[in-house]
VOFIKE-427568 format. One record per residue (C-alpha): z, y, x; residue number from 1. Coordinates in steps of 0.02 Angstrom, whole numbers, plus 32768, in hexadecimal, padded with zeros to 4 digits. Each point is the difference from the previous one (the first is absolute). Layout:
<kolmars>
kolmar pz: Z py: Y px: X i: NUM
...
</kolmars>
This chain:
<kolmars>
kolmar pz: 7A89 py: 529E px: 6989 i: 1
kolmar pz: 8032 py: 80BC px: 7FF6 i: 2
kolmar pz: 809E py: 804E px: 7FB3 i: 3
kolmar pz: 7FC7 py: 80AB px: 7FB9 i: 4
kolmar pz: 8051 py: 8000 px: 7F56 i: 5
kolmar pz: 8092 py: 7FB0 px: 7FA8 i: 6
kolmar pz: 7F77 py: 7FB4 px: 7F8E i: 7
kolmar pz: 7FCD py: 7F96 px: 8096 i: 8
kolmar pz: 809E py: 7F9A px: 7FD5 i: 9
kolmar pz: 7FC2 py: 7F64 px: 7FA0 i: 10
kolmar pz: 80B2 py: 7FD9 px: 7FC3 i: 11
kolmar pz: 8088 py: 8084 px: 8013 i: 12
kolmar pz: 8092 py: 7F90 px: 7FD6 i: 13
kolmar pz: 7FC9 py: 7F79 px: 807B i: 14
kolmar pz: 7FE9 py: 8085 px: 808B i: 15
kolmar pz: 80AE py: 8046 px: 7FDE i: 16
kolmar pz: 8054 py: 7F53 px: 8007 i: 17
kolmar pz: 7FA1 py: 7FE0 px: 80A4 i: 18
kolmar pz: 8039 py: 809F px: 804A i: 19
kolmar pz: 80B6 py: 7FE0 px: 7FD5 i: 20
kolmar pz: 7FEE py: 7F5B px: 8050 i: 21
kolmar pz: 7FBE py: 804D px: 809D i: 22
kolmar pz: 8091 py: 8073 px: 7FFF i: 23
kolmar pz: 8076 py: 7F6D px: 801F i: 24
kolmar pz: 7F9F py: 7FBC px: 8093 i: 25
kolmar pz: 7F96 py: 8091 px: 8044 i: 26
kolmar pz: 7FCE py: 7FA7 px: 809F i: 27
kolmar pz: 7FD0 py: 7F5D px: 7FAD i: 28
kolmar pz: 7F45 py: 8026 px: 800F i: 29
kolmar pz: 8006 py: 8046 px: 80B4 i: 30
kolmar pz: 7F6C py: 7F8E px: 8038 i: 31
kolmar pz: 7F8D py: 803F px: 7F7A i: 32
kolmar pz: 7FE0 py: 80A0 px: 8058 i: 33
kolmar pz: 7FFC py: 7FBC px: 80B4 i: 34
kolmar pz: 7F79 py: 8051 px: 8064 i: 35
kolmar pz: 7FD5 py: 8073 px: 7F6C i: 36
kolmar pz: 7FFC py: 80BE px: 800F i: 37
kolmar pz: 8022 py: 8084 px: 7F70 i: 38
kolmar pz: 7FBF py: 80B0 px: 801A i: 39
kolmar pz: 806D py: 807F px: 7F9F i: 40
kolmar pz: 7F96 py: 80A0 px: 7FE6 i: 41
kolmar pz: 805E py: 8094 px: 7FC2 i: 42
kolmar pz: 7FA1 py: 809C px: 7FC6 i: 43
kolmar pz: 80A4 py: 8040 px: 7FBE i: 44
kolmar pz: 80BE py: 7FFC px: 802E i: 45
kolmar pz: 806A py: 7F68 px: 7FDF i: 46
kolmar pz: 80B0 py: 7FB2 px: 801D i: 47
kolmar pz: 801F py: 7F71 px: 7F89 i: 48
kolmar pz: 7F4C py: 7FCC px: 7FF3 i: 49
kolmar pz: 7FDC py: 7FFF px: 80B9 i: 50
kolmar pz: 80A5 py: 7FA9 px: 8038 i: 51
kolmar pz: 8007 py: 7F80 px: 7F6F i: 52
kolmar pz: 7F4E py: 7FCB px: 801B i: 53
kolmar pz: 8015 py: 7FF9 px: 80B7 i: 54
kolmar pz: 809F py: 7F97 px: 7FE8 i: 55
kolmar pz: 7F9D py: 7F91 px: 7F80 i: 56
kolmar pz: 7F79 py: 7FDF px: 807A i: 57
kolmar pz: 8082 py: 7FD6 px: 8091 i: 58
kolmar pz: 8056 py: 7F86 px: 7F84 i: 59
kolmar pz: 7F58 py: 7FA7 px: 7FF6 i: 60
kolmar pz: 7FE1 py: 7FF9 px: 80B8 i: 61
kolmar pz: 7F7D py: 8088 px: 800A i: 62
kolmar pz: 7FD9 py: 8082 px: 8081 i: 63
kolmar pz: 8001 py: 80B3 px: 7FBB i: 64
kolmar pz: 7F93 py: 8095 px: 8030 i: 65
kolmar pz: 8030 py: 80A7 px: 7FB6 i: 66
kolmar pz: 7F8B py: 8096 px: 8000 i: 67
kolmar pz: 802A py: 80AF px: 7FB6 i: 68
kolmar pz: 7F5C py: 8058 px: 7FD2 i: 69
kolmar pz: 805F py: 80A6 px: 7FE2 i: 70
kolmar pz: 801D py: 800D px: 80BC i: 71
kolmar pz: 7F99 py: 7F74 px: 8050 i: 72
kolmar pz: 7F48 py: 7FCB px: 7FF3 i: 73
kolmar pz: 7F64 py: 805C px: 7FCA i: 74
kolmar pz: 7FE9 py: 8057 px: 7F5D i: 75
kolmar pz: 7F95 py: 7F82 px: 7F93 i: 76
kolmar pz: 7F66 py: 8025 px: 7F96 i: 77
kolmar pz: 7FF5 py: 7F96 px: 7F5E i: 78
kolmar pz: 7F62 py: 804A px: 7FB0 i: 79
kolmar pz: 7F54 py: 7FA9 px: 8012 i: 80
kolmar pz: 7F74 py: 8067 px: 804B i: 81
kolmar pz: 806C py: 808A px: 803E i: 82
kolmar pz: 7FC6 py: 8064 px: 809B i: 83
kolmar pz: 80A0 py: 8000 px: 8068 i: 84
kolmar pz: 7FF4 py: 80A7 px: 804B i: 85
kolmar pz: 80A8 py: 803F px: 7FC1 i: 86
kolmar pz: 80AE py: 7FBF px: 800E i: 87
kolmar pz: 7FF6 py: 7F44 px: 7FFA i: 88
kolmar pz: 7FDB py: 7F9D px: 809E i: 89
kolmar pz: 7FF3 py: 7F48 px: 7FC7 i: 90
kolmar pz: 7FBB py: 7FAD px: 7F5F i: 91
kolmar pz: 805A py: 7F7C px: 7F9F i: 92
kolmar pz: 7F6C py: 7F8A px: 8014 i: 93
kolmar pz: 802E py: 7FEE px: 80B6 i: 94
kolmar pz: 80B8 py: 801E px: 7FF8 i: 95
kolmar pz: 8020 py: 7F74 px: 7F83 i: 96
kolmar pz: 7F8E py: 7F84 px: 8061 i: 97
kolmar pz: 8054 py: 8029 px: 80A0 i: 98
kolmar pz: 80AE py: 7FEC px: 7FC6 i: 99
kolmar pz: 7FD4 py: 7F62 px: 7FA6 i: 100
kolmar pz: 7FDA py: 7FB8 px: 80B0 i: 101
kolmar pz: 80B6 py: 8023 px: 8038 i: 102
kolmar pz: 8062 py: 7FD2 px: 7F65 i: 103
kolmar pz: 8006 py: 7F6E px: 7F87 i: 104
kolmar pz: 8046 py: 8070 px: 7F73 i: 105
kolmar pz: 7FF1 py: 80B8 px: 7FEA i: 106
kolmar pz: 808A py: 8060 px: 7F9E i: 107
kolmar pz: 7FDA py: 80AE px: 7FCD i: 108
kolmar pz: 8067 py: 8095 px: 7FBD i: 109
kolmar pz: 7F9A py: 809A px: 7FC2 i: 110
kolmar pz: 804D py: 807B px: 7F7C i: 111
kolmar pz: 7FA8 py: 8061 px: 7F7C i: 112
kolmar pz: 7FC6 py: 80B1 px: 8035 i: 113
kolmar pz: 802F py: 803B px: 7F50 i: 114
kolmar pz: 7F72 py: 8084 px: 8005 i: 115
kolmar pz: 7F65 py: 7F9D px: 7FBC i: 116
kolmar pz: 8026 py: 7F70 px: 7F82 i: 117
kolmar pz: 7F55 py: 7FB1 px: 800F i: 118
kolmar pz: 8016 py: 7FFA px: 80BD i: 119
kolmar pz: 80AD py: 7FBB px: 7FF8 i: 120
kolmar pz: 7FCE py: 7F7F px: 7F79 i: 121
kolmar pz: 7F6D py: 7FC3 px: 8071 i: 122
kolmar pz: 807D py: 7FC8 px: 8081 i: 123
kolmar pz: 7F8E py: 8029 px: 8090 i: 124
kolmar pz: 8074 py: 7FC1 px: 8086 i: 125
kolmar pz: 8034 py: 7F5C px: 7FB2 i: 126
kolmar pz: 7F55 py: 7FD3 px: 7FB9 i: 127
kolmar pz: 7FAC py: 8037 px: 80A1 i: 128
kolmar pz: 8067 py: 7F7A px: 805E i: 129
kolmar pz: 7FE3 py: 7F87 px: 7F75 i: 130
kolmar pz: 7F46 py: 8018 px: 8005 i: 131
kolmar pz: 7FEB py: 7FFC px: 80BC i: 132
kolmar pz: 808E py: 7F9C px: 804C i: 133
kolmar pz: 7FE4 py: 7F46 px: 8014 i: 134
kolmar pz: 80BB py: 7FD2 px: 7FEF i: 135
kolmar pz: 8078 py: 8008 px: 7F6A i: 136
kolmar pz: 8043 py: 80AE px: 7FD0 i: 137
kolmar pz: 80AB py: 8024 px: 7FBD i: 138
kolmar pz: 802E py: 80A5 px: 7FA4 i: 139
kolmar pz: 809D py: 8048 px: 8048 i: 140
kolmar pz: 7FE8 py: 8096 px: 7F7C i: 141
kolmar pz: 7F65 py: 804D px: 7FD6 i: 142
kolmar pz: 7FCA py: 809C px: 7F91 i: 143
kolmar pz: 8024 py: 7FA4 px: 7F66 i: 144
kolmar pz: 8067 py: 7F69 px: 801D i: 145
kolmar pz: 8091 py: 7FB8 px: 8060 i: 146
kolmar pz: 7FFC py: 7F48 px: 7FDE i: 147
kolmar pz: 807A py: 7FC7 px: 8087 i: 148
kolmar pz: 8081 py: 8072 px: 7FB4 i: 149
kolmar pz: 7FDE py: 7FBC px: 7F50 i: 150
kolmar pz: 8016 py: 7F4E px: 803D i: 151
kolmar pz: 80A7 py: 8033 px: 804F i: 152
kolmar pz: 8030 py: 804E px: 7F59 i: 153
kolmar pz: 7FD6 py: 7F64 px: 7FAA i: 154
kolmar pz: 8068 py: 7F98 px: 807C i: 155
kolmar pz: 8096 py: 807A px: 7FE7 i: 156
kolmar pz: 7FF9 py: 7FFD px: 7F47 i: 157
kolmar pz: 8000 py: 7F40 px: 8004 i: 158
kolmar pz: 8097 py: 7FF5 px: 806C i: 159
kolmar pz: 806B py: 8078 px: 7F92 i: 160
kolmar pz: 7FBB py: 7FD8 px: 7F54 i: 161
kolmar pz: 806A py: 7F92 px: 7F8B i: 162
kolmar pz: 7FA4 py: 8019 px: 7F5D i: 163
kolmar pz: 7F68 py: 7FB3 px: 7FB2 i: 164
kolmar pz: 7FBB py: 80AB px: 7FCE i: 165
kolmar pz: 804E py: 8088 px: 8068 i: 166
kolmar pz: 7FDE py: 80B9 px: 7FDD i: 167
kolmar pz: 7FB3 py: 8056 px: 8096 i: 168
kolmar pz: 7FDB py: 80BB px: 8005 i: 169
kolmar pz: 7F93 py: 8059 px: 807A i: 170
kolmar pz: 803A py: 80B6 px: 8002 i: 171
kolmar pz: 7FA8 py: 8094 px: 8049 i: 172
kolmar pz: 807A py: 8077 px: 8069 i: 173
kolmar pz: 7FE8 py: 80AE px: 8047 i: 174
kolmar pz: 7FC7 py: 8019 px: 80B1 i: 175
kolmar pz: 7FCE py: 8094 px: 8067 i: 176
kolmar pz: 7F5E py: 7FBC px: 803B i: 177
kolmar pz: 7F66 py: 7FB5 px: 7FA9 i: 178
kolmar pz: 800F py: 7F48 px: 801A i: 179
kolmar pz: 7F76 py: 7F7D px: 7FDA i: 180
kolmar pz: 7FFE py: 7F7B px: 7F72 i: 181
kolmar pz: 7FF2 py: 7F67 px: 806A i: 182
kolmar pz: 80B6 py: 7FB8 px: 7FEC i: 183
kolmar pz: 8001 py: 8029 px: 7F48 i: 184
kolmar pz: 7F53 py: 7FB0 px: 7FE1 i: 185
kolmar pz: 802C py: 7F60 px: 8056 i: 186
kolmar pz: 80AC py: 7FF4 px: 7FAD i: 187
kolmar pz: 7FB3 py: 8014 px: 7F58 i: 188
kolmar pz: 7F7F py: 7F79 px: 8024 i: 189
kolmar pz: 8084 py: 7F8F px: 8036 i: 190
kolmar pz: 806C py: 801A px: 7F64 i: 191
kolmar pz: 7F6F py: 7FDA px: 7F93 i: 192
kolmar pz: 800A py: 7F52 px: 8041 i: 193
kolmar pz: 80B5 py: 7FEF px: 7FDD i: 194
kolmar pz: 805F py: 7FC2 px: 7F63 i: 195
kolmar pz: 8062 py: 80A4 px: 7FEA i: 196
kolmar pz: 8011 py: 8096 px: 7F92 i: 197
kolmar pz: 7FAC py: 8086 px: 806D i: 198
kolmar pz: 8005 py: 80B7 px: 7FE3 i: 199
kolmar pz: 7FB6 py: 8092 px: 8065 i: 200
kolmar pz: 8059 py: 80AA px: 7FF1 i: 201
kolmar pz: 7FC5 py: 80A4 px: 8039 i: 202
kolmar pz: 7FDF py: 80B9 px: 7FCB i: 203
kolmar pz: 7F68 py: 8026 px: 7F9B i: 204
kolmar pz: 7F6F py: 8023 px: 8082 i: 205
kolmar pz: 8035 py: 7F72 px: 8071 i: 206
kolmar pz: 7F99 py: 7F7B px: 7FA8 i: 207
kolmar pz: 7FBE py: 7F80 px: 8081 i: 208
kolmar pz: 7F52 py: 7FB1 px: 8003 i: 209
kolmar pz: 7FEB py: 7FB4 px: 7F55 i: 210
kolmar pz: 7F99 py: 7F78 px: 8049 i: 211
kolmar pz: 80A3 py: 7FCF px: 8060 i: 212
kolmar pz: 8083 py: 8022 px: 7F76 i: 213
kolmar pz: 7F95 py: 7FB3 px: 7F7A i: 214
kolmar pz: 806E py: 7FD3 px: 7F6B i: 215
kolmar pz: 80A2 py: 8014 px: 8062 i: 216
kolmar pz: 8083 py: 805F px: 7F96 i: 217
kolmar pz: 8015 py: 80BB px: 8036 i: 218
kolmar pz: 809A py: 805F px: 7FC6 i: 219
kolmar pz: 800D py: 80BD px: 8021 i: 220
kolmar pz: 80B7 py: 800A px: 7FDF i: 221
kolmar pz: 8057 py: 7FBB px: 809A i: 222
kolmar pz: 80A9 py: 7FD8 px: 7FAE i: 223
kolmar pz: 7FAD py: 7FA4 px: 7F75 i: 224
kolmar pz: 7F9D py: 7F96 px: 8073 i: 225
kolmar pz: 8098 py: 7FDF px: 806C i: 226
kolmar pz: 8067 py: 7FB4 px: 7F6E i: 227
kolmar pz: 803C py: 7F52 px: 8028 i: 228
kolmar pz: 7F94 py: 7FF6 px: 809E i: 229
kolmar pz: 8027 py: 7F6F px: 8077 i: 230
kolmar pz: 7F9C py: 8049 px: 808D i: 231
kolmar pz: 7FC9 py: 80AF px: 8021 i: 232
kolmar pz: 7F7C py: 8026 px: 8085 i: 233
kolmar pz: 7FF2 py: 80B3 px: 8030 i: 234
kolmar pz: 7F66 py: 8050 px: 804C i: 235
kolmar pz: 7FA8 py: 80A7 px: 800D i: 236
kolmar pz: 7F44 py: 8014 px: 7FE8 i: 237
kolmar pz: 7F96 py: 8094 px: 7FF5 i: 238
kolmar pz: 7F8A py: 8026 px: 7F66 i: 239
kolmar pz: 7F6C py: 7F8D px: 7FE6 i: 240
kolmar pz: 7FA9 py: 806B px: 7F85 i: 241
kolmar pz: 8015 py: 809D px: 8064 i: 242
kolmar pz: 7FED py: 7F9C px: 8097 i: 243
kolmar pz: 807B py: 8010 px: 8088 i: 244
kolmar pz: 8059 py: 8095 px: 7FAD i: 245
kolmar pz: 80BA py: 8016 px: 7FEB i: 246
kolmar pz: 8016 py: 802A px: 7F45 i: 247
kolmar pz: 80BB py: 7FF0 px: 7FF7 i: 248
kolmar pz: 809B py: 8006 px: 8074 i: 249
kolmar pz: 8077 py: 7FE6 px: 7F74 i: 250
kolmar pz: 80A7 py: 7FD4 px: 804F i: 251
kolmar pz: 8037 py: 7FB8 px: 7F60 i: 252
kolmar pz: 7F93 py: 7F68 px: 8022 i: 253
kolmar pz: 8072 py: 7FD6 px: 809E i: 254
kolmar pz: 804F py: 7F54 px: 7FED i: 255
kolmar pz: 80BB py: 8005 px: 7FEA i: 256
kolmar pz: 8085 py: 7F7A px: 7FEA i: 257
kolmar pz: 8019 py: 8039 px: 7F4B i: 258
kolmar pz: 7F4B py: 7FEA px: 7FD7 i: 259
kolmar pz: 7FF6 py: 7F58 px: 805F i: 260
kolmar pz: 808A py: 7FB0 px: 7F96 i: 261
kolmar pz: 8016 py: 7F4E px: 8036 i: 262
kolmar pz: 7F4D py: 7FEB px: 8043 i: 263
kolmar pz: 7FD7 py: 7FD4 px: 80B2 i: 264
kolmar pz: 7FA8 py: 8090 px: 8060 i: 265
kolmar pz: 7F5D py: 7FDF px: 8059 i: 266
kolmar pz: 7F99 py: 8071 px: 807A i: 267
kolmar pz: 7F7D py: 7FD6 px: 8088 i: 268
kolmar pz: 804D py: 8082 px: 807A i: 269
kolmar pz: 7FFA py: 8075 px: 8052 i: 270
kolmar pz: 805E py: 806D px: 7F7A i: 271
kolmar pz: 8037 py: 80AE px: 7FF8 i: 272
kolmar pz: 80BE py: 7FF8 px: 7FD8 i: 273
kolmar pz: 803B py: 807F px: 7F79 i: 274
kolmar pz: 7F4C py: 8021 px: 7FD3 i: 275
kolmar pz: 7FB5 py: 7F5D px: 7FC7 i: 276
kolmar pz: 80AA py: 7FA5 px: 7FED i: 277
kolmar pz: 80B4 py: 8037 px: 8011 i: 278
kolmar pz: 8070 py: 7FBE px: 808A i: 279
kolmar pz: 806A py: 7FAB px: 7F83 i: 280
kolmar pz: 7F74 py: 7F8B px: 7FD3 i: 281
kolmar pz: 7FC8 py: 7FD5 px: 80AA i: 282
kolmar pz: 80AE py: 7FE1 px: 8040 i: 283
kolmar pz: 8035 py: 7F93 px: 7F6D i: 284
kolmar pz: 7FFE py: 7F44 px: 7FEC i: 285
kolmar pz: 7F70 py: 8011 px: 7F85 i: 286
kolmar pz: 7F86 py: 803B px: 8082 i: 287
kolmar pz: 7F88 py: 7F7A px: 803F i: 288
kolmar pz: 7F9E py: 8071 px: 8073 i: 289
kolmar pz: 803C py: 7FAB px: 80A4 i: 290
kolmar pz: 7FDD py: 7F54 px: 7FBD i: 291
kolmar pz: 7F5A py: 8039 px: 7FC9 i: 292
kolmar pz: 7FDC py: 803B px: 80B1 i: 293
kolmar pz: 8036 py: 7F59 px: 8046 i: 294
kolmar pz: 7F8C py: 7FA1 px: 7F87 i: 295
kolmar pz: 7F66 py: 8065 px: 8044 i: 296
kolmar pz: 8007 py: 7F89 px: 8094 i: 297
kolmar pz: 7FF3 py: 7F66 px: 7F92 i: 298
kolmar pz: 7F78 py: 8049 px: 7F8F i: 299
kolmar pz: 7F97 py: 8022 px: 809A i: 300
kolmar pz: 8028 py: 7F5B px: 804A i: 301
kolmar pz: 7FC6 py: 7FA1 px: 7F66 i: 302
kolmar pz: 7F5E py: 805A px: 7FFD i: 303
kolmar pz: 7FD8 py: 7FE2 px: 80B1 i: 304
kolmar pz: 8039 py: 7F41 px: 7FED i: 305
kolmar pz: 7F81 py: 7FF5 px: 7F6D i: 306
kolmar pz: 7F77 py: 8050 px: 8066 i: 307
kolmar pz: 8021 py: 7F93 px: 80A1 i: 308
kolmar pz: 8000 py: 7F60 px: 7F8E i: 309
kolmar pz: 7F64 py: 802E px: 7FA6 i: 310
kolmar pz: 7FA8 py: 801B px: 80AB i: 311
kolmar pz: 8045 py: 7F65 px: 8047 i: 312
kolmar pz: 7FB8 py: 7F95 px: 7F74 i: 313
</kolmars>
């Protein structure tokens, strides 16, 4: 069993309920991971993902190995038939097989480069390990998806939702850097599995991959989209059509308490205060960002538990 996409979940509601149950007794299944090792491979920086996944593994009794490929390890080649006389020193074929001998699960974080759409969508790092590793693979954020965050968000929504059909809005926000689409993509795919009124709002030119958004409602008027919202998830992403480009830094899209109304505020963190969202929102009782960060542990723990149980049977 791998966990590469939010679509790897067979029943989202069942998984969410199990995660909330895990949260009440996080050490209950400590024997499940006894004598097992997880390798966390980071090709990009991390705070919540690294610490929460590490904590989740510890809760299950696992040993944890962490490797940062930005400063450690050899540069890896992913293409077949390459004459390796340039910058790469080790091929994914050997690397994945070797790491599989050391670990029972491999978790990988590798962001989009935002230069070449086809290259990013090929998910060369994630798929390279999936192809050549002999142990389960977990996606800790890839070029086009962040399924651990999406599961976290589903848990957080369930804990704070008191309506049969809540209105959930995903709103773009300005940011000084070009950011990937992974969090937004997985959040959308998760919301498509929910019983909710879901709206995506962003300036024109920031449409995401239509294969992801499908028939989800898109509203270009942010204020209209936010009317009567119960939850507002704010995230920046760069252009998809003009791939990786910043087409707007319109500060009017920043989330304020006035715009938020009575809704709960969500963001995956880290967040740039007073650029993406005003201090008054983050410091208010309507903000769920710290609870979301806490739920990262239980999303990761549930995924690891499912994998360990599958391999045990």
